[in-house]
C-alpha positions in Angstrom: -54.1 55.2 -108.6 -57.0 52.8 -107.3 -59.8 53.6 -104.9 -58.7 52.3 -101.6 -60.9 52.5 -98.4 -61.3 50.3 -95.2 -57.6 49.1 -95.3 -56.9 46.5 -92.9 -53.2 47.0 -91.5 -50.7 49.5 -89.7 -50.1 53.0 -90.4 -46.3 52.8 -90.7 -44.3 52.8 -93.6 -43.9 49.1 -94.0 -47.3 47.9 -92.8 -48.7 44.5 -94.0 -52.2 45.0 -95.7 -53.9 41.6 -95.8 -56.9 43.0 -97.4 -57.5 45.6 -99.7 -61.0 47.0 -100.5 -61.7 49.5 -103.5 -65.2 50.9 -102.4 -64.2 54.4 -101.4 -61.7 57.0 -102.0 -60.1 57.4 -98.3 -56.4 58.1 -98.9 -53.6 56.7 -96.3 -50.1 57.8 -96.0 -47.4 56.3 -98.2 -46.8 52.8 -97.3 -45.8 49.6 -98.8 -48.9 47.4 -99.5 -49.5 43.5 -99.3 -52.4 41.3 -100.0 -53.5 38.5 -97.7 -51.6 36.0 -99.6 -48.4 38.1 -98.7 -48.0 39.4 -102.5 -46.6 42.7 -102.6 -48.8 45.4 -104.4 -46.7 47.9 -106.3 -48.7 51.3 -105.3 -48.3 54.1 -102.9 -50.9 56.4 -101.9 -51.2 59.6 -99.7 -52.2 60.9 -96.3 -54.6 59.1 -93.8 -58.1 61.3 -94.0 -59.7 59.3 -91.4 -58.4 57.0 -88.4 -61.6 55.1 -88.7 -61.1 54.2 -92.1 -59.1 51.2 -91.7 -58.9 48.4 -89.0 -56.2 46.1 -87.7 -56.7 42.5 -89.3 -55.6 39.7 -86.7 -52.6 37.5 -87.1 -52.3 34.2 -85.6 -49.2 32.0 -84.4 -49.1 28.4 -85.5 -46.3 26.3 -83.7 -45.7 22.5 -84.3 -44.1 20.6 -81.5 -42.9 17.0 -82.0 -41.8 14.0 -80.2 -39.1 13.2 -80.9 -38.0 17.0 -80.4 -35.3 17.1 -82.8 -37.7 16.1 -85.9 -37.1 18.7 -88.7 -40.5 20.4 -89.4 -41.4 22.2 -92.8 -44.1 24.5 -93.3 -45.8 25.4 -96.6 -47.5 28.6 -97.0 -49.1 30.1 -100.1 -46.7 27.5 -102.2 -43.4 28.3 -100.4 -42.0 25.8 -98.0 -39.6 26.9 -95.2 -38.0 24.9 -92.4 -39.5 26.2 -89.4 -41.8 25.2 -86.5 -43.4 28.5 -85.8 -45.4 30.9 -88.5 -47.5 34.1 -88.2 -50.3 33.9 -90.6 -53.5 35.6 -91.5 -56.9 34.4 -90.9 -58.1 32.1 -93.9 -54.5 31.0 -94.6 -54.0 27.0 -95.1 -50.5 25.5 -93.9 -49.3 22.4 -95.0 -46.7 20.8 -92.5 -44.4 18.2 -92.8 -42.2 16.7 -89.9 -39.0 14.3 -90.4 -36.6 12.5 -88.0 -34.4 9.8 -88.5 -35.7 6.1 -87.9 -39.4 7.4 -87.7 -42.0 7.8 -90.6 -42.6 11.1 -92.0 -45.8 12.6 -90.6 -47.7 15.6 -92.2 -50.9 17.1 -92.2 -52.7 20.4 -93.1 -54.5 23.3 -90.9 -56.3 26.5 -91.4 -55.9 28.2 -87.7 -58.7 30.2 -86.6 -56.7 31.3 -83.6 -53.2 31.0 -82.0 -52.6 27.1 -82.4 -50.0 24.7 -81.1 -50.2 21.2 -82.6 -48.1 18.6 -80.6 -47.6 15.6 -83.0 -46.0 12.2 -82.3 -43.8 10.5 -84.8 -44.0 7.0 -85.3 -40.8 4.5 -85.3 -39.9 2.9 -88.8 -39.0 -0.1 -87.0 -41.5 -1.3 -84.4 -39.9 -2.1 -81.1 -41.2 -5.8 -80.6 -39.4 -7.3 -77.7 -40.8 -10.4 -76.0 -43.9 -12.1 -76.0 -46.1 -13.5 -73.0 -48.3 -16.6 -72.6 -51.6 -15.3 -71.2 -53.3 -19.0 -71.5 -53.4 -22.1 -73.8 -55.8 -20.9 -76.1 -55.1 -20.9 -79.9 -56.3 -17.3 -80.3 -57.1 -16.3 -84.0 -58.6 -12.9 -84.2 -58.9 -9.9 -82.0 -61.1 -6.8 -81.9 -61.9 -3.8 -79.6 -65.3 -2.1 -78.6 -64.0 1.2 -77.2 -63.7 -0.4 -73.7 -62.6 -4.3 -74.0 -60.7 -6.3 -76.3 -61.9 -9.7 -77.3 -59.9 -12.6 -79.0 -61.6 -15.7 -80.2 -60.0 -19.3 -80.3 -60.7 -21.8 -82.8 -62.6 -23.9 -80.0 -64.8 -20.8 -79.5 -63.3 -19.6 -76.1 -63.6 -15.9 -75.9 -60.6 -13.9 -74.1 -61.5 -10.5 -72.6 -59.3 -7.8 -71.0 -59.2 -4.0 -70.9 -55.4 -4.3 -70.9 -53.4 -6.4 -73.3 -50.5 -6.7 -71.0 -52.4 -7.9 -68.0 -51.2 -11.3 -66.6 -54.7 -12.5 -66.3 -57.3 -12.5 -68.9 -61.2 -13.7 -68.4 -62.0 -16.4 -70.7 -65.3 -17.3 -71.3 -66.6 -20.4 -73.2 -69.2 -19.4 -75.7 -70.3 -23.0 -76.1 -70.2 -23.0 -79.9 -68.2 -25.9 -80.7 -64.6 -26.4 -81.6 -62.1 -28.3 -83.8 -63.5 -31.4 -85.5 -66.9 -29.6 -85.7 -66.3 -25.9 -85.8 -63.1 -23.2 -86.3 -64.0 -19.9 -85.3 -61.8 -17.9 -87.1 -62.9 -14.1 -87.1 -64.5 -11.8 -84.5 -65.4 -8.1 -85.0 -67.5 -5.5 -83.1 -69.9 -3.3 -84.7 -73.8 -2.4 -84.8 -73.6 -2.7 -80.9 -72.5 -6.2 -80.9 -69.7 -8.7 -81.1 -69.9 -11.2 -83.8 -67.7 -14.3 -84.4 -67.6 -16.3 -87.5 -66.4 -20.0 -88.2 -64.9 -21.2 -91.4 -68.2 -22.9 -92.6 -70.3 -19.9 -92.5 -71.7 -20.5 -88.8 -72.2 -17.4 -86.5 -73.1 -16.1 -83.2 -73.0 -12.9 -81.5 -73.0 -11.2 -78.0 -74.5 -8.0 -77.0 -73.3 -8.1 -73.4 -69.6 -7.7 -73.8 -69.0 -11.2 -74.9 -70.5 -12.8 -71.8 -73.7 -14.7 -73.1 -73.6 -16.1 -77.0 -76.6 -16.5 -79.1 -77.1 -20.2 -80.1 -75.1 -20.6 -83.4 -76.7 -20.2 -86.7 -75.6 -20.6 -90.1 -76.2 -18.0 -92.8 -77.3 -19.8 -96.4 -75.2 -17.1 -98.4 -72.1 -18.0 -96.4 -72.6 -21.6 -96.4 -73.0 -21.6 -100.2 -69.4 -20.5 -100.7 -67.9 -22.6 -97.9 -69.9 -25.8 -99.0 -69.2 -25.6 -102.6 -66.3 -27.4 -104.6 -66.3 -24.6 -107.3 -65.6 -21.8 -104.6 -63.6 -24.0 -102.4 -63.5 -21.4 -99.7 -63.5 -21.4 -95.9 -64.4 -18.2 -94.2 -61.4 -16.5 -92.6 -62.0 -13.1 -91.4 -64.5 -10.6 -90.5 -64.5 -6.9 -90.1 -66.8 -3.7 -89.3 -66.3 -0.8 -91.5 -68.5 1.6 -89.6 -71.3 0.8 -91.6 -71.5 -2.9 -92.0 -69.9 -6.2 -91.5 -67.4 -7.9 -94.1 -66.5 -11.3 -94.3 -63.4 -12.6 -96.0 -63.1 -16.5 -97.5 -59.9 -18.2 -97.8 -60.0 -17.9 -101.7 -61.0 -14.1 -101.8 -64.6 -14.2 -101.9 -66.5 -11.5 -99.7 -69.9 -11.1 -98.3 -71.4 -8.1 -96.3 -74.2 -7.8 -93.6 -75.6 -4.5 -91.8 -76.2 -6.8 -88.8 -73.8 -9.5 -88.6 -76.9 -12.0 -88.8 -78.4 -11.8 -92.2 -75.4 -11.9 -95.1 -75.4 -10.9 -98.7 -74.7 -13.2 -101.8 -70.9 -13.3 -102.0 -68.9 -10.9 -104.1 -66.4 -12.7 -106.3 -63.7 -10.1 -107.4 -61.6 -11.5 -109.9 -58.5 -9.8 -108.6 -58.6 -11.7 -105.4 -60.2 -15.1 -106.5 -57.6 -15.4 -109.2 -54.5 -14.7 -106.9 -52.8 -17.9 -106.0 -52.3 -16.9 -102.4 -54.7 -17.9 -99.6 -56.3 -14.6 -98.2 -56.3 -14.8 -94.4 -56.7 -11.1 -93.2 -59.1 -7.9 -94.1 -58.9 -4.6 -92.6 -60.4 -1.4 -93.0 -58.4 1.9 -92.9 -60.9 4.6 -93.1 -60.5 4.9 -97.1 -59.7 1.2 -98.2 -60.2 -2.2 -97.4 -56.6 -4.1 -96.9 -56.4 -7.8 -97.6 -53.5 -9.9 -96.7 -52.8 -13.2 -98.1 -50.8 -16.2 -96.5 -48.3 -16.3 -99.6 -47.5 -12.6 -98.9 -49.8 -10.9 -101.3 -51.3 -7.3 -100.6 -54.7 -6.1 -102.0 -56.4 -3.0 -101.4 -59.8 -1.6 -102.7 -62.3 1.4 -102.1 -65.3 -0.7 -102.8 -65.0 -4.4 -102.6 -65.5 -4.9 -106.1 -62.3 -3.7 -107.9 -59.0 -4.7 -106.4 -55.3 -4.0 -106.7 -53.3 -6.8 -105.8 -49.2 -6.9 -105.5 -46.4 -8.6 -103.8 -43.8 -6.7 -102.1 -40.4 -7.5 -103.2 -39.2 -7.3 -99.6 -41.3 -10.4 -98.8 -39.0 -12.4 -101.1 -40.3 -16.3 -100.8 -41.2 -16.0 -97.5 -44.8 -17.4 -96.7 -46.9 -17.8 -93.6 -47.9 -14.1 -93.1 -50.9 -14.3 -91.1 -51.2 -11.2 -89.0 -52.1 -7.7 -90.3 -52.5 -4.2 -88.3 -53.4 -1.0 -89.4 -52.7 2.1 -87.6 -55.3 4.8 -89.2 -55.2 8.3 -88.1 -56.1 11.4 -89.5 -52.7 12.7 -90.8 -50.9 9.2 -90.9 -51.3 5.3 -91.8 -49.2 2.7 -91.1 -49.4 -1.2 -92.2 -47.9 -3.9 -90.3 -47.6 -7.4 -91.3 -46.1 -10.4 -89.2 -45.2 -13.9 -90.0 -45.8 -17.3 -88.0 -43.2 -19.4 -87.2 -42.4 -21.6 -84.1 -38.8 -22.0 -84.5 -36.0 -20.3 -86.6 -36.9 -16.9 -87.8 -40.0 -14.9 -88.3 -40.2 -11.5 -90.1 -42.5 -8.3 -89.5 -42.4 -5.3 -92.1 -44.4 -2.1 -92.4 -45.4 0.7 -94.7 -47.0 4.2 -94.9 -48.5 3.8 -98.3 -50.5 0.8 -99.2 -50.8 1.7 -102.8 -47.0 1.7 -103.0 -45.4 -1.7 -103.5 -42.1 0.0 -103.1 -43.0 1.6 -99.7 -42.3 -1.7 -97.6 -39.7 -1.3 -95.3 -36.6 -4.1 -95.3 -37.7 -7.1 -92.8 -37.1 -7.0 -89.3 -36.1 -10.6 -88.1 -36.6 -12.3 -84.7 -35.1 -15.7 -84.0 -36.5 -18.4 -81.4 -35.9 -21.7 -80.5 -39.3 -23.1 -79.6 -42.8 -22.5 -79.1 -42.6 -22.3 -75.2 -39.9 -19.4 -75.1 -40.8 -15.5 -74.7 -39.2 -14.7 -78.1 -41.2 -13.8 -81.1 -41.2 -17.0 -82.9 -45.0 -18.1 -82.4 -47.9 -18.9 -84.6 -49.2 -15.3 -84.8 -52.8 -15.2 -86.2 -53.6 -11.3 -86.0 -52.8 -8.1 -84.6 -54.5 -4.7 -83.7 -53.4 -1.0 -83.4 -54.5 -0.3 -79.4 -56.5 2.8 -78.0 -53.3 3.7 -75.9 -50.7 3.9 -78.8 -49.6 0.5 -79.0 -49.6 -2.5 -81.4 -50.3 -6.1 -80.4 -50.1 -9.5 -81.8 -52.2 -12.5 -81.0 -51.5 -16.4 -81.6 -51.7 -19.8 -80.9 -51.0 -21.4 -77.2 -52.2 -17.9 -75.9 -49.3 -15.9 -76.9 -49.7 -12.2 -76.9 -46.8 -9.4 -77.8 -47.3 -5.6 -77.3 -45.2 -2.8 -78.5 -45.1 0.8 -78.4 -46.1 2.6 -81.7 -43.9 5.6 -81.3 
């Protein structure tokens, strides 16, 4: 018989003993013993000699609530999976949970409770409920970003649209005075390092540190200019992002450059997987783990380091092109990727996936029809989109069109 002391559990005949120490010879009355993983220990021992030779170990209750409330929840504890929303567990126990509901993306996560815990999780619709669009002004919006308080969009002619509510009827439009078509085409805007930075196709830049009200005199970076002007590179710069530590710019033909401050840029990176692809790269996003690139012809690229890329074309895209808008919903336990096609008449498509590394995970195309660029349908020249701070998706495009949809 093993030496057993400082037992944690109850003094009845079916006590759960989460931890067993063998540092003394104190004996307890006959009971069934379990260790802290719930494994049965086939030992029975005698009478308790001292009431202070053991103490009660706490147990916690974990509850998973979901929206919608009819989702099926599975809990995996110590390798065993059970359909349940509630479990009683011991300290130090890790729980993996998965929630599933028809017409919603599966959601999952891991937790090791340190007290009674209730999680409330919102599942996201498989198909995003886009409805109608609204024309907020007449500008050709090309890109959108958010700094924690305002959304900012940039037009080809360097007009900057500002709002704290994408559904608002009126936006504040600021003329950055940087020049427009026939001289400059401002295609990208990003916020990082306490400034908004805009980028034009030829490598010209400007920035604002006062929420887009005033802008620095435009300037041109030599490394960006080398790519834009070279007949070998043949690459106009098309998008810009902030990944949390640096700005990254993407050219039409897959060249990349980085900058810590948005002012001085590094020599372009020329990743073969991007530059050799026949598609024209128009969007670049960061999901917290990977860079995601979208090509006009429907190619998807992803990379963790900007140098090595995996490129594929989802089969659901078919022969369709004009894929311009890319949205990334990046959260702790969930990622969703949304692409939207452009078109002023006829039919436009959108599709989503929750695993960017799996070419087969993209959903069947959602289609929207429209008769002209003046109606409130979804047929417009969409340029880019964003996942908003209040759990919505938004896309912006030519002629000031904006569409917003609930994410869940």
